[in-house]
SEMIMAR-282391 format. One record per residue: residue in three letters; x, y, z of N, C-alpha, C in turn; residue number from 1. Coordinates in steps of 0.1 Angstrom, whole numbers, always signed. Example, Ala and Ser with C-alpha at 12.3 -4.5 7.8 and 13.67 -1.06 7.14 Angstrom:
2
- residuo,neast,nnorth,nup,caeast,canorth,caup,ceast,cnorth,cup,num
- ALA,+132,-57,+78,+123,-45,+78,+132,-33,+78,1 $
- SER,+128,-22,+71,+137,-11,+71,+129,+0,+79,2 $
// end
This chain:
227
- residuo,neast,nnorth,nup,caeast,canorth,caup,ceast,cnorth,cup,num
- UNK,+8,-12,+0,+0,+0,+0,+9,+12,+0,1 $
- UNK,+6,+22,-9,+14,+34,-9,+10,+43,+3,2 $
- UNK,+19,+53,+5,+17,+62,+16,+3,+70,+15,3 $
- UNK,+0,+73,+2,-13,+80,+0,-25,+71,+4,4 $
- UNK,-24,+58,+0,-35,+49,+3,-36,+47,+18,5 $
- UNK,-24,+46,+25,-24,+44,+39,-30,+56,+46,6 $
- UNK,-28,+68,+42,-34,+80,+48,-49,+80,+46,7 $
- UNK,-53,+76,+34,-67,+75,+31,-74,+66,+40,8 $
- UNK,-68,+54,+42,-74,+44,+51,-74,+49,+66,9 $
- UNK,-63,+55,+70,-62,+60,+84,-73,+71,+87,10 $
- UNK,-74,+80,+78,-84,+91,+80,-98,+85,+82,11 $
- UNK,-102,+75,+74,-115,+70,+75,-117,+61,+87,12 $
- UNK,-106,+55,+91,-106,+46,+103,-109,+55,+115,13 $
- UNK,-103,+66,+116,-105,+75,+127,-118,+83,+127,14 $
- UNK,-124,+84,+115,-136,+93,+113,-146,+87,+104,15 $
- UNK,-151,+75,+107,-161,+69,+98,-174,+76,+98,16 $
- UNK,-178,+81,+109,-191,+89,+110,-190,+101,+101,17 $
- UNK,-179,+109,+102,-177,+121,+95,-177,+118,+80,18 $
- UNK,-170,+107,+76,-169,+104,+62,-183,+100,+56,19 $
- UNK,-190,+93,+64,-204,+89,+60,-213,+101,+58,20 $
- UNK,-211,+111,+67,-220,+122,+67,-216,+131,+55,21 $
- UNK,-203,+131,+51,-199,+139,+39,-206,+133,+26,22 $
- UNK,-207,+120,+26,-214,+113,+15,-205,+109,+4,23 $
- UNK,-206,+96,+0,-197,+91,-11,-206,+86,-23,24 $
- UNK,-219,+87,-22,-227,+83,-33,-236,+94,-38,25 $
- UNK,-245,+90,-47,-253,+100,-53,-262,+108,-43,26 $
- UNK,-264,+121,-47,-272,+130,-38,-287,+126,-38,27 $
- UNK,-291,+119,-48,-305,+115,-48,-307,+102,-41,28 $
- UNK,-318,+100,-33,-320,+87,-26,-330,+78,-33,29 $
- UNK,-332,+81,-46,-341,+72,-54,-335,+72,-68,30 $
- UNK,-337,+62,-75,-331,+61,-89,-335,+73,-97,31 $
- UNK,-325,+78,-104,-328,+89,-114,-337,+83,-125,32 $
- UNK,-345,+91,-131,-354,+86,-142,-346,+81,-154,33 $
- UNK,-352,+73,-161,-346,+67,-173,-343,+78,-183,34 $
- UNK,-333,+78,-191,-330,+88,-201,-341,+88,-212,35 $
- UNK,-345,+101,-216,-355,+102,-226,-349,+99,-240,36 $
- UNK,-336,+101,-241,-329,+98,-253,-319,+87,-250,37 $
- UNK,-319,+76,-258,-310,+65,-255,-308,+57,-268,38 $
- UNK,-298,+49,-268,-296,+40,-279,-305,+28,-278,39 $
- UNK,-309,+22,-289,-317,+10,-289,-308,-2,-286,40 $
- UNK,-314,-12,-280,-306,-25,-278,-302,-30,-292,41 $
- UNK,-290,-34,-293,-285,-39,-306,-292,-53,-309,42 $
- UNK,-293,-56,-322,-299,-69,-326,-290,-81,-323,43 $
- UNK,-277,-78,-323,-267,-89,-321,-257,-85,-310,44 $
- UNK,-252,-95,-303,-242,-92,-293,-229,-85,-299,45 $
- UNK,-223,-77,-291,-211,-70,-296,-204,-65,-284,46 $
- UNK,-194,-56,-286,-187,-49,-275,-186,-34,-278,47 $
- UNK,-190,-27,-268,-188,-12,-269,-182,-8,-255,48 $
- UNK,-176,+4,-256,-168,+9,-244,-174,+22,-239,49 $
- UNK,-175,+24,-226,-179,+36,-220,-168,+39,-209,50 $
- UNK,-165,+52,-207,-155,+56,-197,-162,+66,-188,51 $
- UNK,-162,+63,-175,-168,+71,-165,-158,+75,-154,52 $
- UNK,-159,+87,-149,-151,+92,-138,-161,+97,-127,53 $
- UNK,-160,+90,-116,-170,+94,-105,-164,+93,-91,54 $
- UNK,-152,+99,-90,-145,+98,-77,-135,+86,-77,55 $
- UNK,-132,+81,-66,-123,+70,-65,-127,+58,-73,56 $
- UNK,-118,+53,-82,-122,+43,-91,-125,+30,-85,57 $
- UNK,-121,+28,-72,-125,+15,-65,-140,+13,-65,58 $
- UNK,-147,+23,-61,-162,+21,-60,-169,+21,-73,59 $
- UNK,-164,+29,-82,-170,+29,-96,-169,+16,-102,60 $
- UNK,-157,+10,-102,-155,-3,-107,-163,-14,-100,61 $
- UNK,-164,-13,-87,-171,-23,-80,-186,-23,-84,62 $
- UNK,-192,-12,-87,-206,-11,-91,-207,-17,-105,63 $
- UNK,-199,-12,-115,-202,-16,-129,-198,-30,-132,64 $
- UNK,-189,-36,-124,-187,-50,-126,-198,-60,-122,65 $
- UNK,-208,-54,-115,-220,-61,-111,-232,-58,-120,66 $
- UNK,-230,-52,-131,-241,-48,-139,-243,-58,-151,67 $
- UNK,-255,-64,-152,-257,-73,-163,-255,-67,-177,68 $
- UNK,-248,-74,-185,-245,-68,-198,-231,-62,-199,69 $
- UNK,-225,-60,-187,-211,-55,-187,-202,-67,-187,70 $
- UNK,-192,-67,-196,-184,-79,-198,-170,-77,-192,71 $
- UNK,-166,-65,-190,-152,-62,-184,-151,-48,-179,72 $
- UNK,-144,-46,-168,-141,-33,-163,-126,-31,-160,73 $
- UNK,-121,-19,-161,-107,-16,-158,-106,-3,-151,74 $
- UNK,-100,-2,-140,-97,+10,-133,-85,+17,-140,75 $
- UNK,-86,+30,-142,-75,+37,-149,-76,+52,-148,76 $
- UNK,-69,+58,-157,-68,+73,-157,-72,+78,-171,77 $
- UNK,-79,+89,-171,-83,+96,-184,-83,+111,-182,78 $
- UNK,-80,+118,-192,-80,+133,-192,-66,+139,-193,79 $
- UNK,-55,+131,-190,-42,+135,-191,-34,+128,-202,80 $
- UNK,-21,+127,-200,-13,+120,-210,-7,+107,-205,81 $
- UNK,-2,+98,-214,+3,+85,-210,+15,+87,-200,82 $
- UNK,+23,+98,-203,+35,+100,-195,+32,+103,-180,83 $
- UNK,+20,+107,-177,+17,+110,-163,+6,+101,-157,84 $
- UNK,+4,+90,-164,-7,+81,-159,-2,+70,-149,85 $
- UNK,+2,+75,-138,+6,+67,-126,-1,+72,-114,86 $
- UNK,-4,+64,-104,-11,+68,-92,-3,+79,-85,87 $
- UNK,+11,+77,-84,+19,+87,-77,+18,+100,-83,88 $
- UNK,+17,+101,-96,+16,+114,-103,+2,+120,-103,89 $
- UNK,-8,+111,-105,-22,+116,-105,-26,+122,-92,90 $
- UNK,-21,+116,-81,-25,+122,-68,-18,+135,-65,91 $
- UNK,-9,+140,-73,-4,+153,-71,-14,+164,-76,92 $
- UNK,-25,+159,-83,-35,+168,-88,-29,+178,-99,93 $
- UNK,-19,+174,-106,-13,+183,-116,-13,+177,-130,94 $
- UNK,-19,+165,-132,-17,+158,-144,-29,+160,-154,95 $
- UNK,-40,+165,-149,-52,+166,-157,-60,+153,-158,96 $
- UNK,-55,+142,-152,-62,+129,-152,-73,+129,-141,97 $
- UNK,-83,+121,-144,-93,+118,-134,-93,+102,-132,98 $
- UNK,-95,+98,-120,-96,+84,-118,-109,+79,-125,99 $
- UNK,-107,+70,-134,-118,+66,-143,-120,+51,-143,100 $
- UNK,-130,+46,-149,-133,+32,-152,-137,+30,-166,101 $
- UNK,-130,+21,-173,-134,+17,-186,-144,+5,-185,102 $
- UNK,-156,+7,-190,-167,-3,-189,-169,-8,-203,103 $
- UNK,-166,-21,-205,-169,-28,-218,-182,-35,-216,104 $
- UNK,-192,-33,-225,-205,-39,-224,-210,-44,-237,105 $
- UNK,-220,-52,-236,-227,-58,-247,-240,-50,-250,106 $
- UNK,-240,-42,-261,-251,-33,-264,-264,-41,-268,107 $
- UNK,-263,-54,-269,-276,-62,-271,-282,-65,-258,108 $
- UNK,-275,-62,-247,-281,-66,-233,-283,-53,-224,109 $
- UNK,-275,-43,-227,-277,-31,-219,-274,-19,-228,110 $
- UNK,-281,-8,-226,-278,+4,-234,-269,+14,-227,111 $
- UNK,-264,+23,-234,-255,+33,-229,-263,+42,-219,112 $
- UNK,-276,+44,-222,-284,+52,-213,-286,+45,-200,113 $
- UNK,-287,+32,-200,-289,+25,-187,-276,+26,-178,114 $
- UNK,-265,+25,-185,-252,+27,-178,-252,+41,-172,115 $
- UNK,-256,+51,-179,-256,+65,-174,-266,+66,-162,116 $
- UNK,-277,+60,-163,-286,+60,-152,-280,+55,-139,117 $
- UNK,-273,+44,-140,-266,+38,-128,-255,+48,-123,118 $
- UNK,-248,+53,-133,-237,+63,-129,-242,+74,-121,119 $
- UNK,-254,+80,-125,-259,+91,-118,-267,+87,-105,120 $
- UNK,-272,+75,-105,-281,+71,-94,-273,+66,-82,121 $
- UNK,-263,+58,-84,-256,+51,-73,-241,+52,-73,122 $
- UNK,-235,+56,-84,-220,+56,-84,-214,+68,-76,123 $
- UNK,-220,+80,-78,-214,+91,-72,-225,+103,-71,124 $
- UNK,-220,+114,-65,-228,+126,-64,-223,+136,-75,125 $
- UNK,-231,+137,-86,-226,+145,-97,-227,+160,-95,126 $
- UNK,-231,+164,-83,-232,+179,-80,-220,+183,-72,127 $
- UNK,-211,+174,-68,-198,+178,-61,-188,+181,-71,128 $
- UNK,-182,+193,-70,-172,+198,-79,-158,+194,-74,129 $
- UNK,-151,+186,-82,-137,+182,-79,-136,+175,-66,130 $
- UNK,-145,+167,-63,-144,+159,-51,-155,+148,-51,131 $
- UNK,-153,+138,-42,-164,+128,-39,-161,+124,-25,132 $
- UNK,-171,+128,-16,-169,+125,-2,-156,+130,+3,133 $
- UNK,-148,+122,+10,-136,+126,+16,-125,+129,+6,134 $
- UNK,-126,+125,-7,-116,+126,-17,-117,+139,-24,135 $
- UNK,-107,+148,-23,-108,+161,-29,-97,+163,-39,136 $
- UNK,-100,+169,-50,-91,+172,-61,-97,+170,-75,137 $
- UNK,-90,+175,-85,-96,+173,-98,-95,+159,-103,138 $
- UNK,-86,+151,-97,-86,+136,-101,-98,+129,-97,139 $
- UNK,-106,+135,-88,-119,+129,-83,-131,+135,-89,140 $
- UNK,-129,+143,-100,-140,+150,-106,-150,+140,-113,141 $
- UNK,-162,+146,-115,-172,+138,-122,-171,+141,-137,142 $
- UNK,-169,+130,-145,-167,+132,-159,-172,+120,-167,143 $
- UNK,-177,+123,-179,-180,+113,-189,-171,+115,-201,144 $
- UNK,-162,+106,-204,-153,+107,-215,-160,+99,-227,145 $
- UNK,-166,+106,-236,-173,+99,-246,-164,+94,-258,146 $
- UNK,-168,+83,-264,-160,+77,-274,-167,+78,-288,147 $
- UNK,-179,+84,-288,-186,+85,-301,-196,+97,-300,148 $
- UNK,-200,+102,-311,-210,+114,-311,-223,+109,-304,149 $
- UNK,-227,+97,-306,-239,+92,-300,-238,+92,-284,150 $
- UNK,-227,+88,-279,-225,+89,-264,-225,+104,-260,151 $
- UNK,-219,+113,-267,-219,+127,-264,-234,+132,-263,152 $
- UNK,-241,+129,-274,-255,+133,-275,-264,+128,-264,153 $
- UNK,-263,+115,-261,-271,+109,-251,-268,+114,-237,154 $
- UNK,-255,+115,-234,-251,+120,-220,-254,+134,-218,155 $
- UNK,-252,+143,-228,-255,+157,-227,-270,+159,-225,156 $
- UNK,-278,+152,-233,-293,+153,-231,-298,+148,-218,157 $
- UNK,-291,+137,-213,-295,+132,-200,-292,+142,-188,158 $
- UNK,-281,+148,-189,-277,+158,-178,-288,+169,-179,159 $
- UNK,-291,+174,-191,-301,+185,-192,-314,+180,-187,160 $
- UNK,-318,+168,-189,-331,+162,-184,-331,+162,-169,161 $
- UNK,-320,+157,-163,-320,+156,-148,-320,+170,-142,162 $
- UNK,-312,+179,-148,-312,+193,-142,-326,+199,-144,163 $
- UNK,-333,+197,-155,-346,+204,-157,-356,+198,-147,164 $
- UNK,-355,+185,-144,-364,+179,-135,-360,+181,-120,165 $
- UNK,-349,+187,-118,-344,+190,-105,-343,+177,-96,166 $
- UNK,-337,+167,-103,-335,+154,-96,-326,+156,-84,167 $
- UNK,-316,+165,-86,-306,+167,-75,-308,+181,-69,168 $
- UNK,-304,+183,-57,-307,+196,-50,-298,+207,-56,169 $
- UNK,-288,+204,-63,-279,+214,-69,-276,+210,-84,170 $
- UNK,-272,+219,-92,-269,+216,-106,-258,+205,-108,171 $
- UNK,-259,+197,-118,-249,+187,-121,-237,+194,-127,172 $
- UNK,-225,+190,-122,-212,+196,-127,-204,+186,-135,173 $
- UNK,-210,+175,-139,-203,+164,-146,-198,+170,-160,174 $
- UNK,-185,+168,-163,-180,+171,-176,-184,+161,-186,175 $
- UNK,-186,+165,-198,-189,+156,-210,-178,+160,-220,176 $
- UNK,-168,+152,-221,-156,+156,-229,-151,+144,-237,177 $
- UNK,-145,+146,-249,-141,+135,-257,-129,+127,-250,178 $
- UNK,-129,+114,-252,-118,+106,-247,-106,+108,-256,179 $
- UNK,-95,+112,-250,-82,+113,-257,-73,+101,-255,180 $
- UNK,-76,+94,-244,-68,+82,-241,-72,+77,-227,181 $
- UNK,-72,+64,-226,-74,+57,-213,-62,+49,-210,182 $
- UNK,-58,+50,-197,-46,+43,-193,-49,+35,-181,183 $
- UNK,-47,+22,-182,-50,+13,-170,-42,+16,-158,184 $
- UNK,-48,+16,-147,-41,+18,-134,-33,+6,-130,185 $
- UNK,-25,+8,-120,-16,-3,-115,-25,-15,-111,186 $
- UNK,-19,-27,-112,-26,-39,-109,-32,-39,-95,187 $
- UNK,-26,-34,-85,-31,-34,-72,-44,-26,-70,188 $
- UNK,-47,-17,-80,-60,-10,-79,-71,-18,-86,189 $
- UNK,-68,-28,-94,-79,-35,-101,-87,-43,-91,190 $
- UNK,-101,-41,-91,-110,-48,-83,-107,-47,-68,191 $
- UNK,-101,-35,-65,-96,-33,-51,-107,-35,-41,192 $
- UNK,-119,-29,-43,-130,-29,-34,-134,-44,-30,193 $
- UNK,-134,-52,-40,-138,-66,-38,-128,-75,-32,194 $
- UNK,-115,-71,-34,-104,-79,-28,-100,-74,-14,195 $
- UNK,-106,-63,-10,-103,-57,+3,-116,-52,+10,196 $
- UNK,-125,-61,+12,-138,-57,+17,-138,-52,+31,197 $
- UNK,-128,-55,+39,-128,-50,+53,-120,-37,+54,198 $
- UNK,-115,-31,+43,-109,-18,+44,-120,-8,+48,199 $
- UNK,-117,+0,+58,-127,+10,+63,-132,+19,+52,200 $
- UNK,-124,+23,+43,-128,+32,+32,-139,+24,+23,201 $
- UNK,-136,+12,+20,-145,+4,+12,-158,+2,+20,202 $
- UNK,-158,-1,+32,-170,-3,+40,-179,+9,+41,203 $
- UNK,-173,+21,+42,-181,+33,+43,-185,+39,+29,204 $
- UNK,-176,+39,+20,-179,+46,+7,-183,+37,-4,205 $
- UNK,-178,+25,-5,-181,+17,-17,-191,+6,-15,206 $
- UNK,-191,-1,-3,-201,-11,-1,-216,-6,-2,207 $
- UNK,-219,+6,+3,-232,+11,+1,-236,+14,-13,208 $
- UNK,-227,+16,-22,-230,+18,-36,-235,+5,-42,209 $
- UNK,-228,-6,-39,-232,-19,-44,-245,-23,-39,210 $
- UNK,-248,-20,-26,-261,-23,-20,-272,-15,-27,211 $
- UNK,-269,-2,-30,-279,+6,-37,-281,+1,-51,212 $
- UNK,-271,-4,-58,-273,-10,-71,-283,-21,-70,213 $
- UNK,-281,-30,-61,-289,-42,-59,-303,-38,-56,214 $
- UNK,-305,-28,-47,-318,-24,-43,-326,-17,-53,215 $
- UNK,-319,-8,-60,-326,+1,-69,-327,-4,-84,216 $
- UNK,-318,-13,-87,-318,-19,-101,-316,-34,-100,217 $
- UNK,-325,-41,-93,-324,-55,-91,-324,-63,-105,218 $
- UNK,-331,-57,-115,-332,-64,-128,-318,-64,-135,219 $
- UNK,-309,-55,-131,-296,-53,-138,-285,-58,-129,220 $
- UNK,-288,-63,-117,-277,-67,-108,-273,-81,-110,221 $
- UNK,-260,-84,-110,-255,-97,-111,-244,-99,-100,222 $
- UNK,-243,-111,-95,-232,-114,-85,-219,-113,-92,223 $
- UNK,-209,-110,-84,-195,-109,-89,-185,-113,-78,224 $
- UNK,-175,-121,-83,-165,-126,-74,-151,-123,-80,225 $
- UNK,-143,-114,-74,-131,-110,-80,-120,-120,-78,226 $
- UNK,-122,-130,-68,-111,-139,-65,-111,-151,-74,227 $
// end
């Protein structure tokens, strides 16, 4: 464990109640409405990719790897360059990277809009600027890195829909920007939440997200075992 990771764990060990009160998941306590604009389910199985940044990538990955139709997830970095895509550099908050998760999914089983709905409903609080819960900095910003014009159109329309309906108590600050590159994080970050379930940070910030996914989207929930 790096010094930064040790500090994160220690802070939450000493202040679980405070961390919980700050909040690590979405600001809404009910599922966000379905997108009015979405892609249709594909007629045949295939592989498409979505990139989401919603705070610490441990929890984001833990949620999406339990979604039916998702075939693979990778924790990583997006927004900066390959030369600075390391945890030690990203945590300096000077690289332009955001902790992100690459979600590979089968468009015949789940739509991009359904992934967005989960992202806004249980993964994070999209109204927090450059932070999620106890994690502060631009590397924890809320962002959608789109890989096609269709993803840009659907995600931008959905944010406008949620803001117009006042689903959240404050305006959404999620960036919608083109993907310039995705860089996989170090191996010890992959599936971290599932391999370290007793970590205080995971217990407070990430386990509730998985529980919310199962409760709010039971039809999309699947069991997952990283071991």
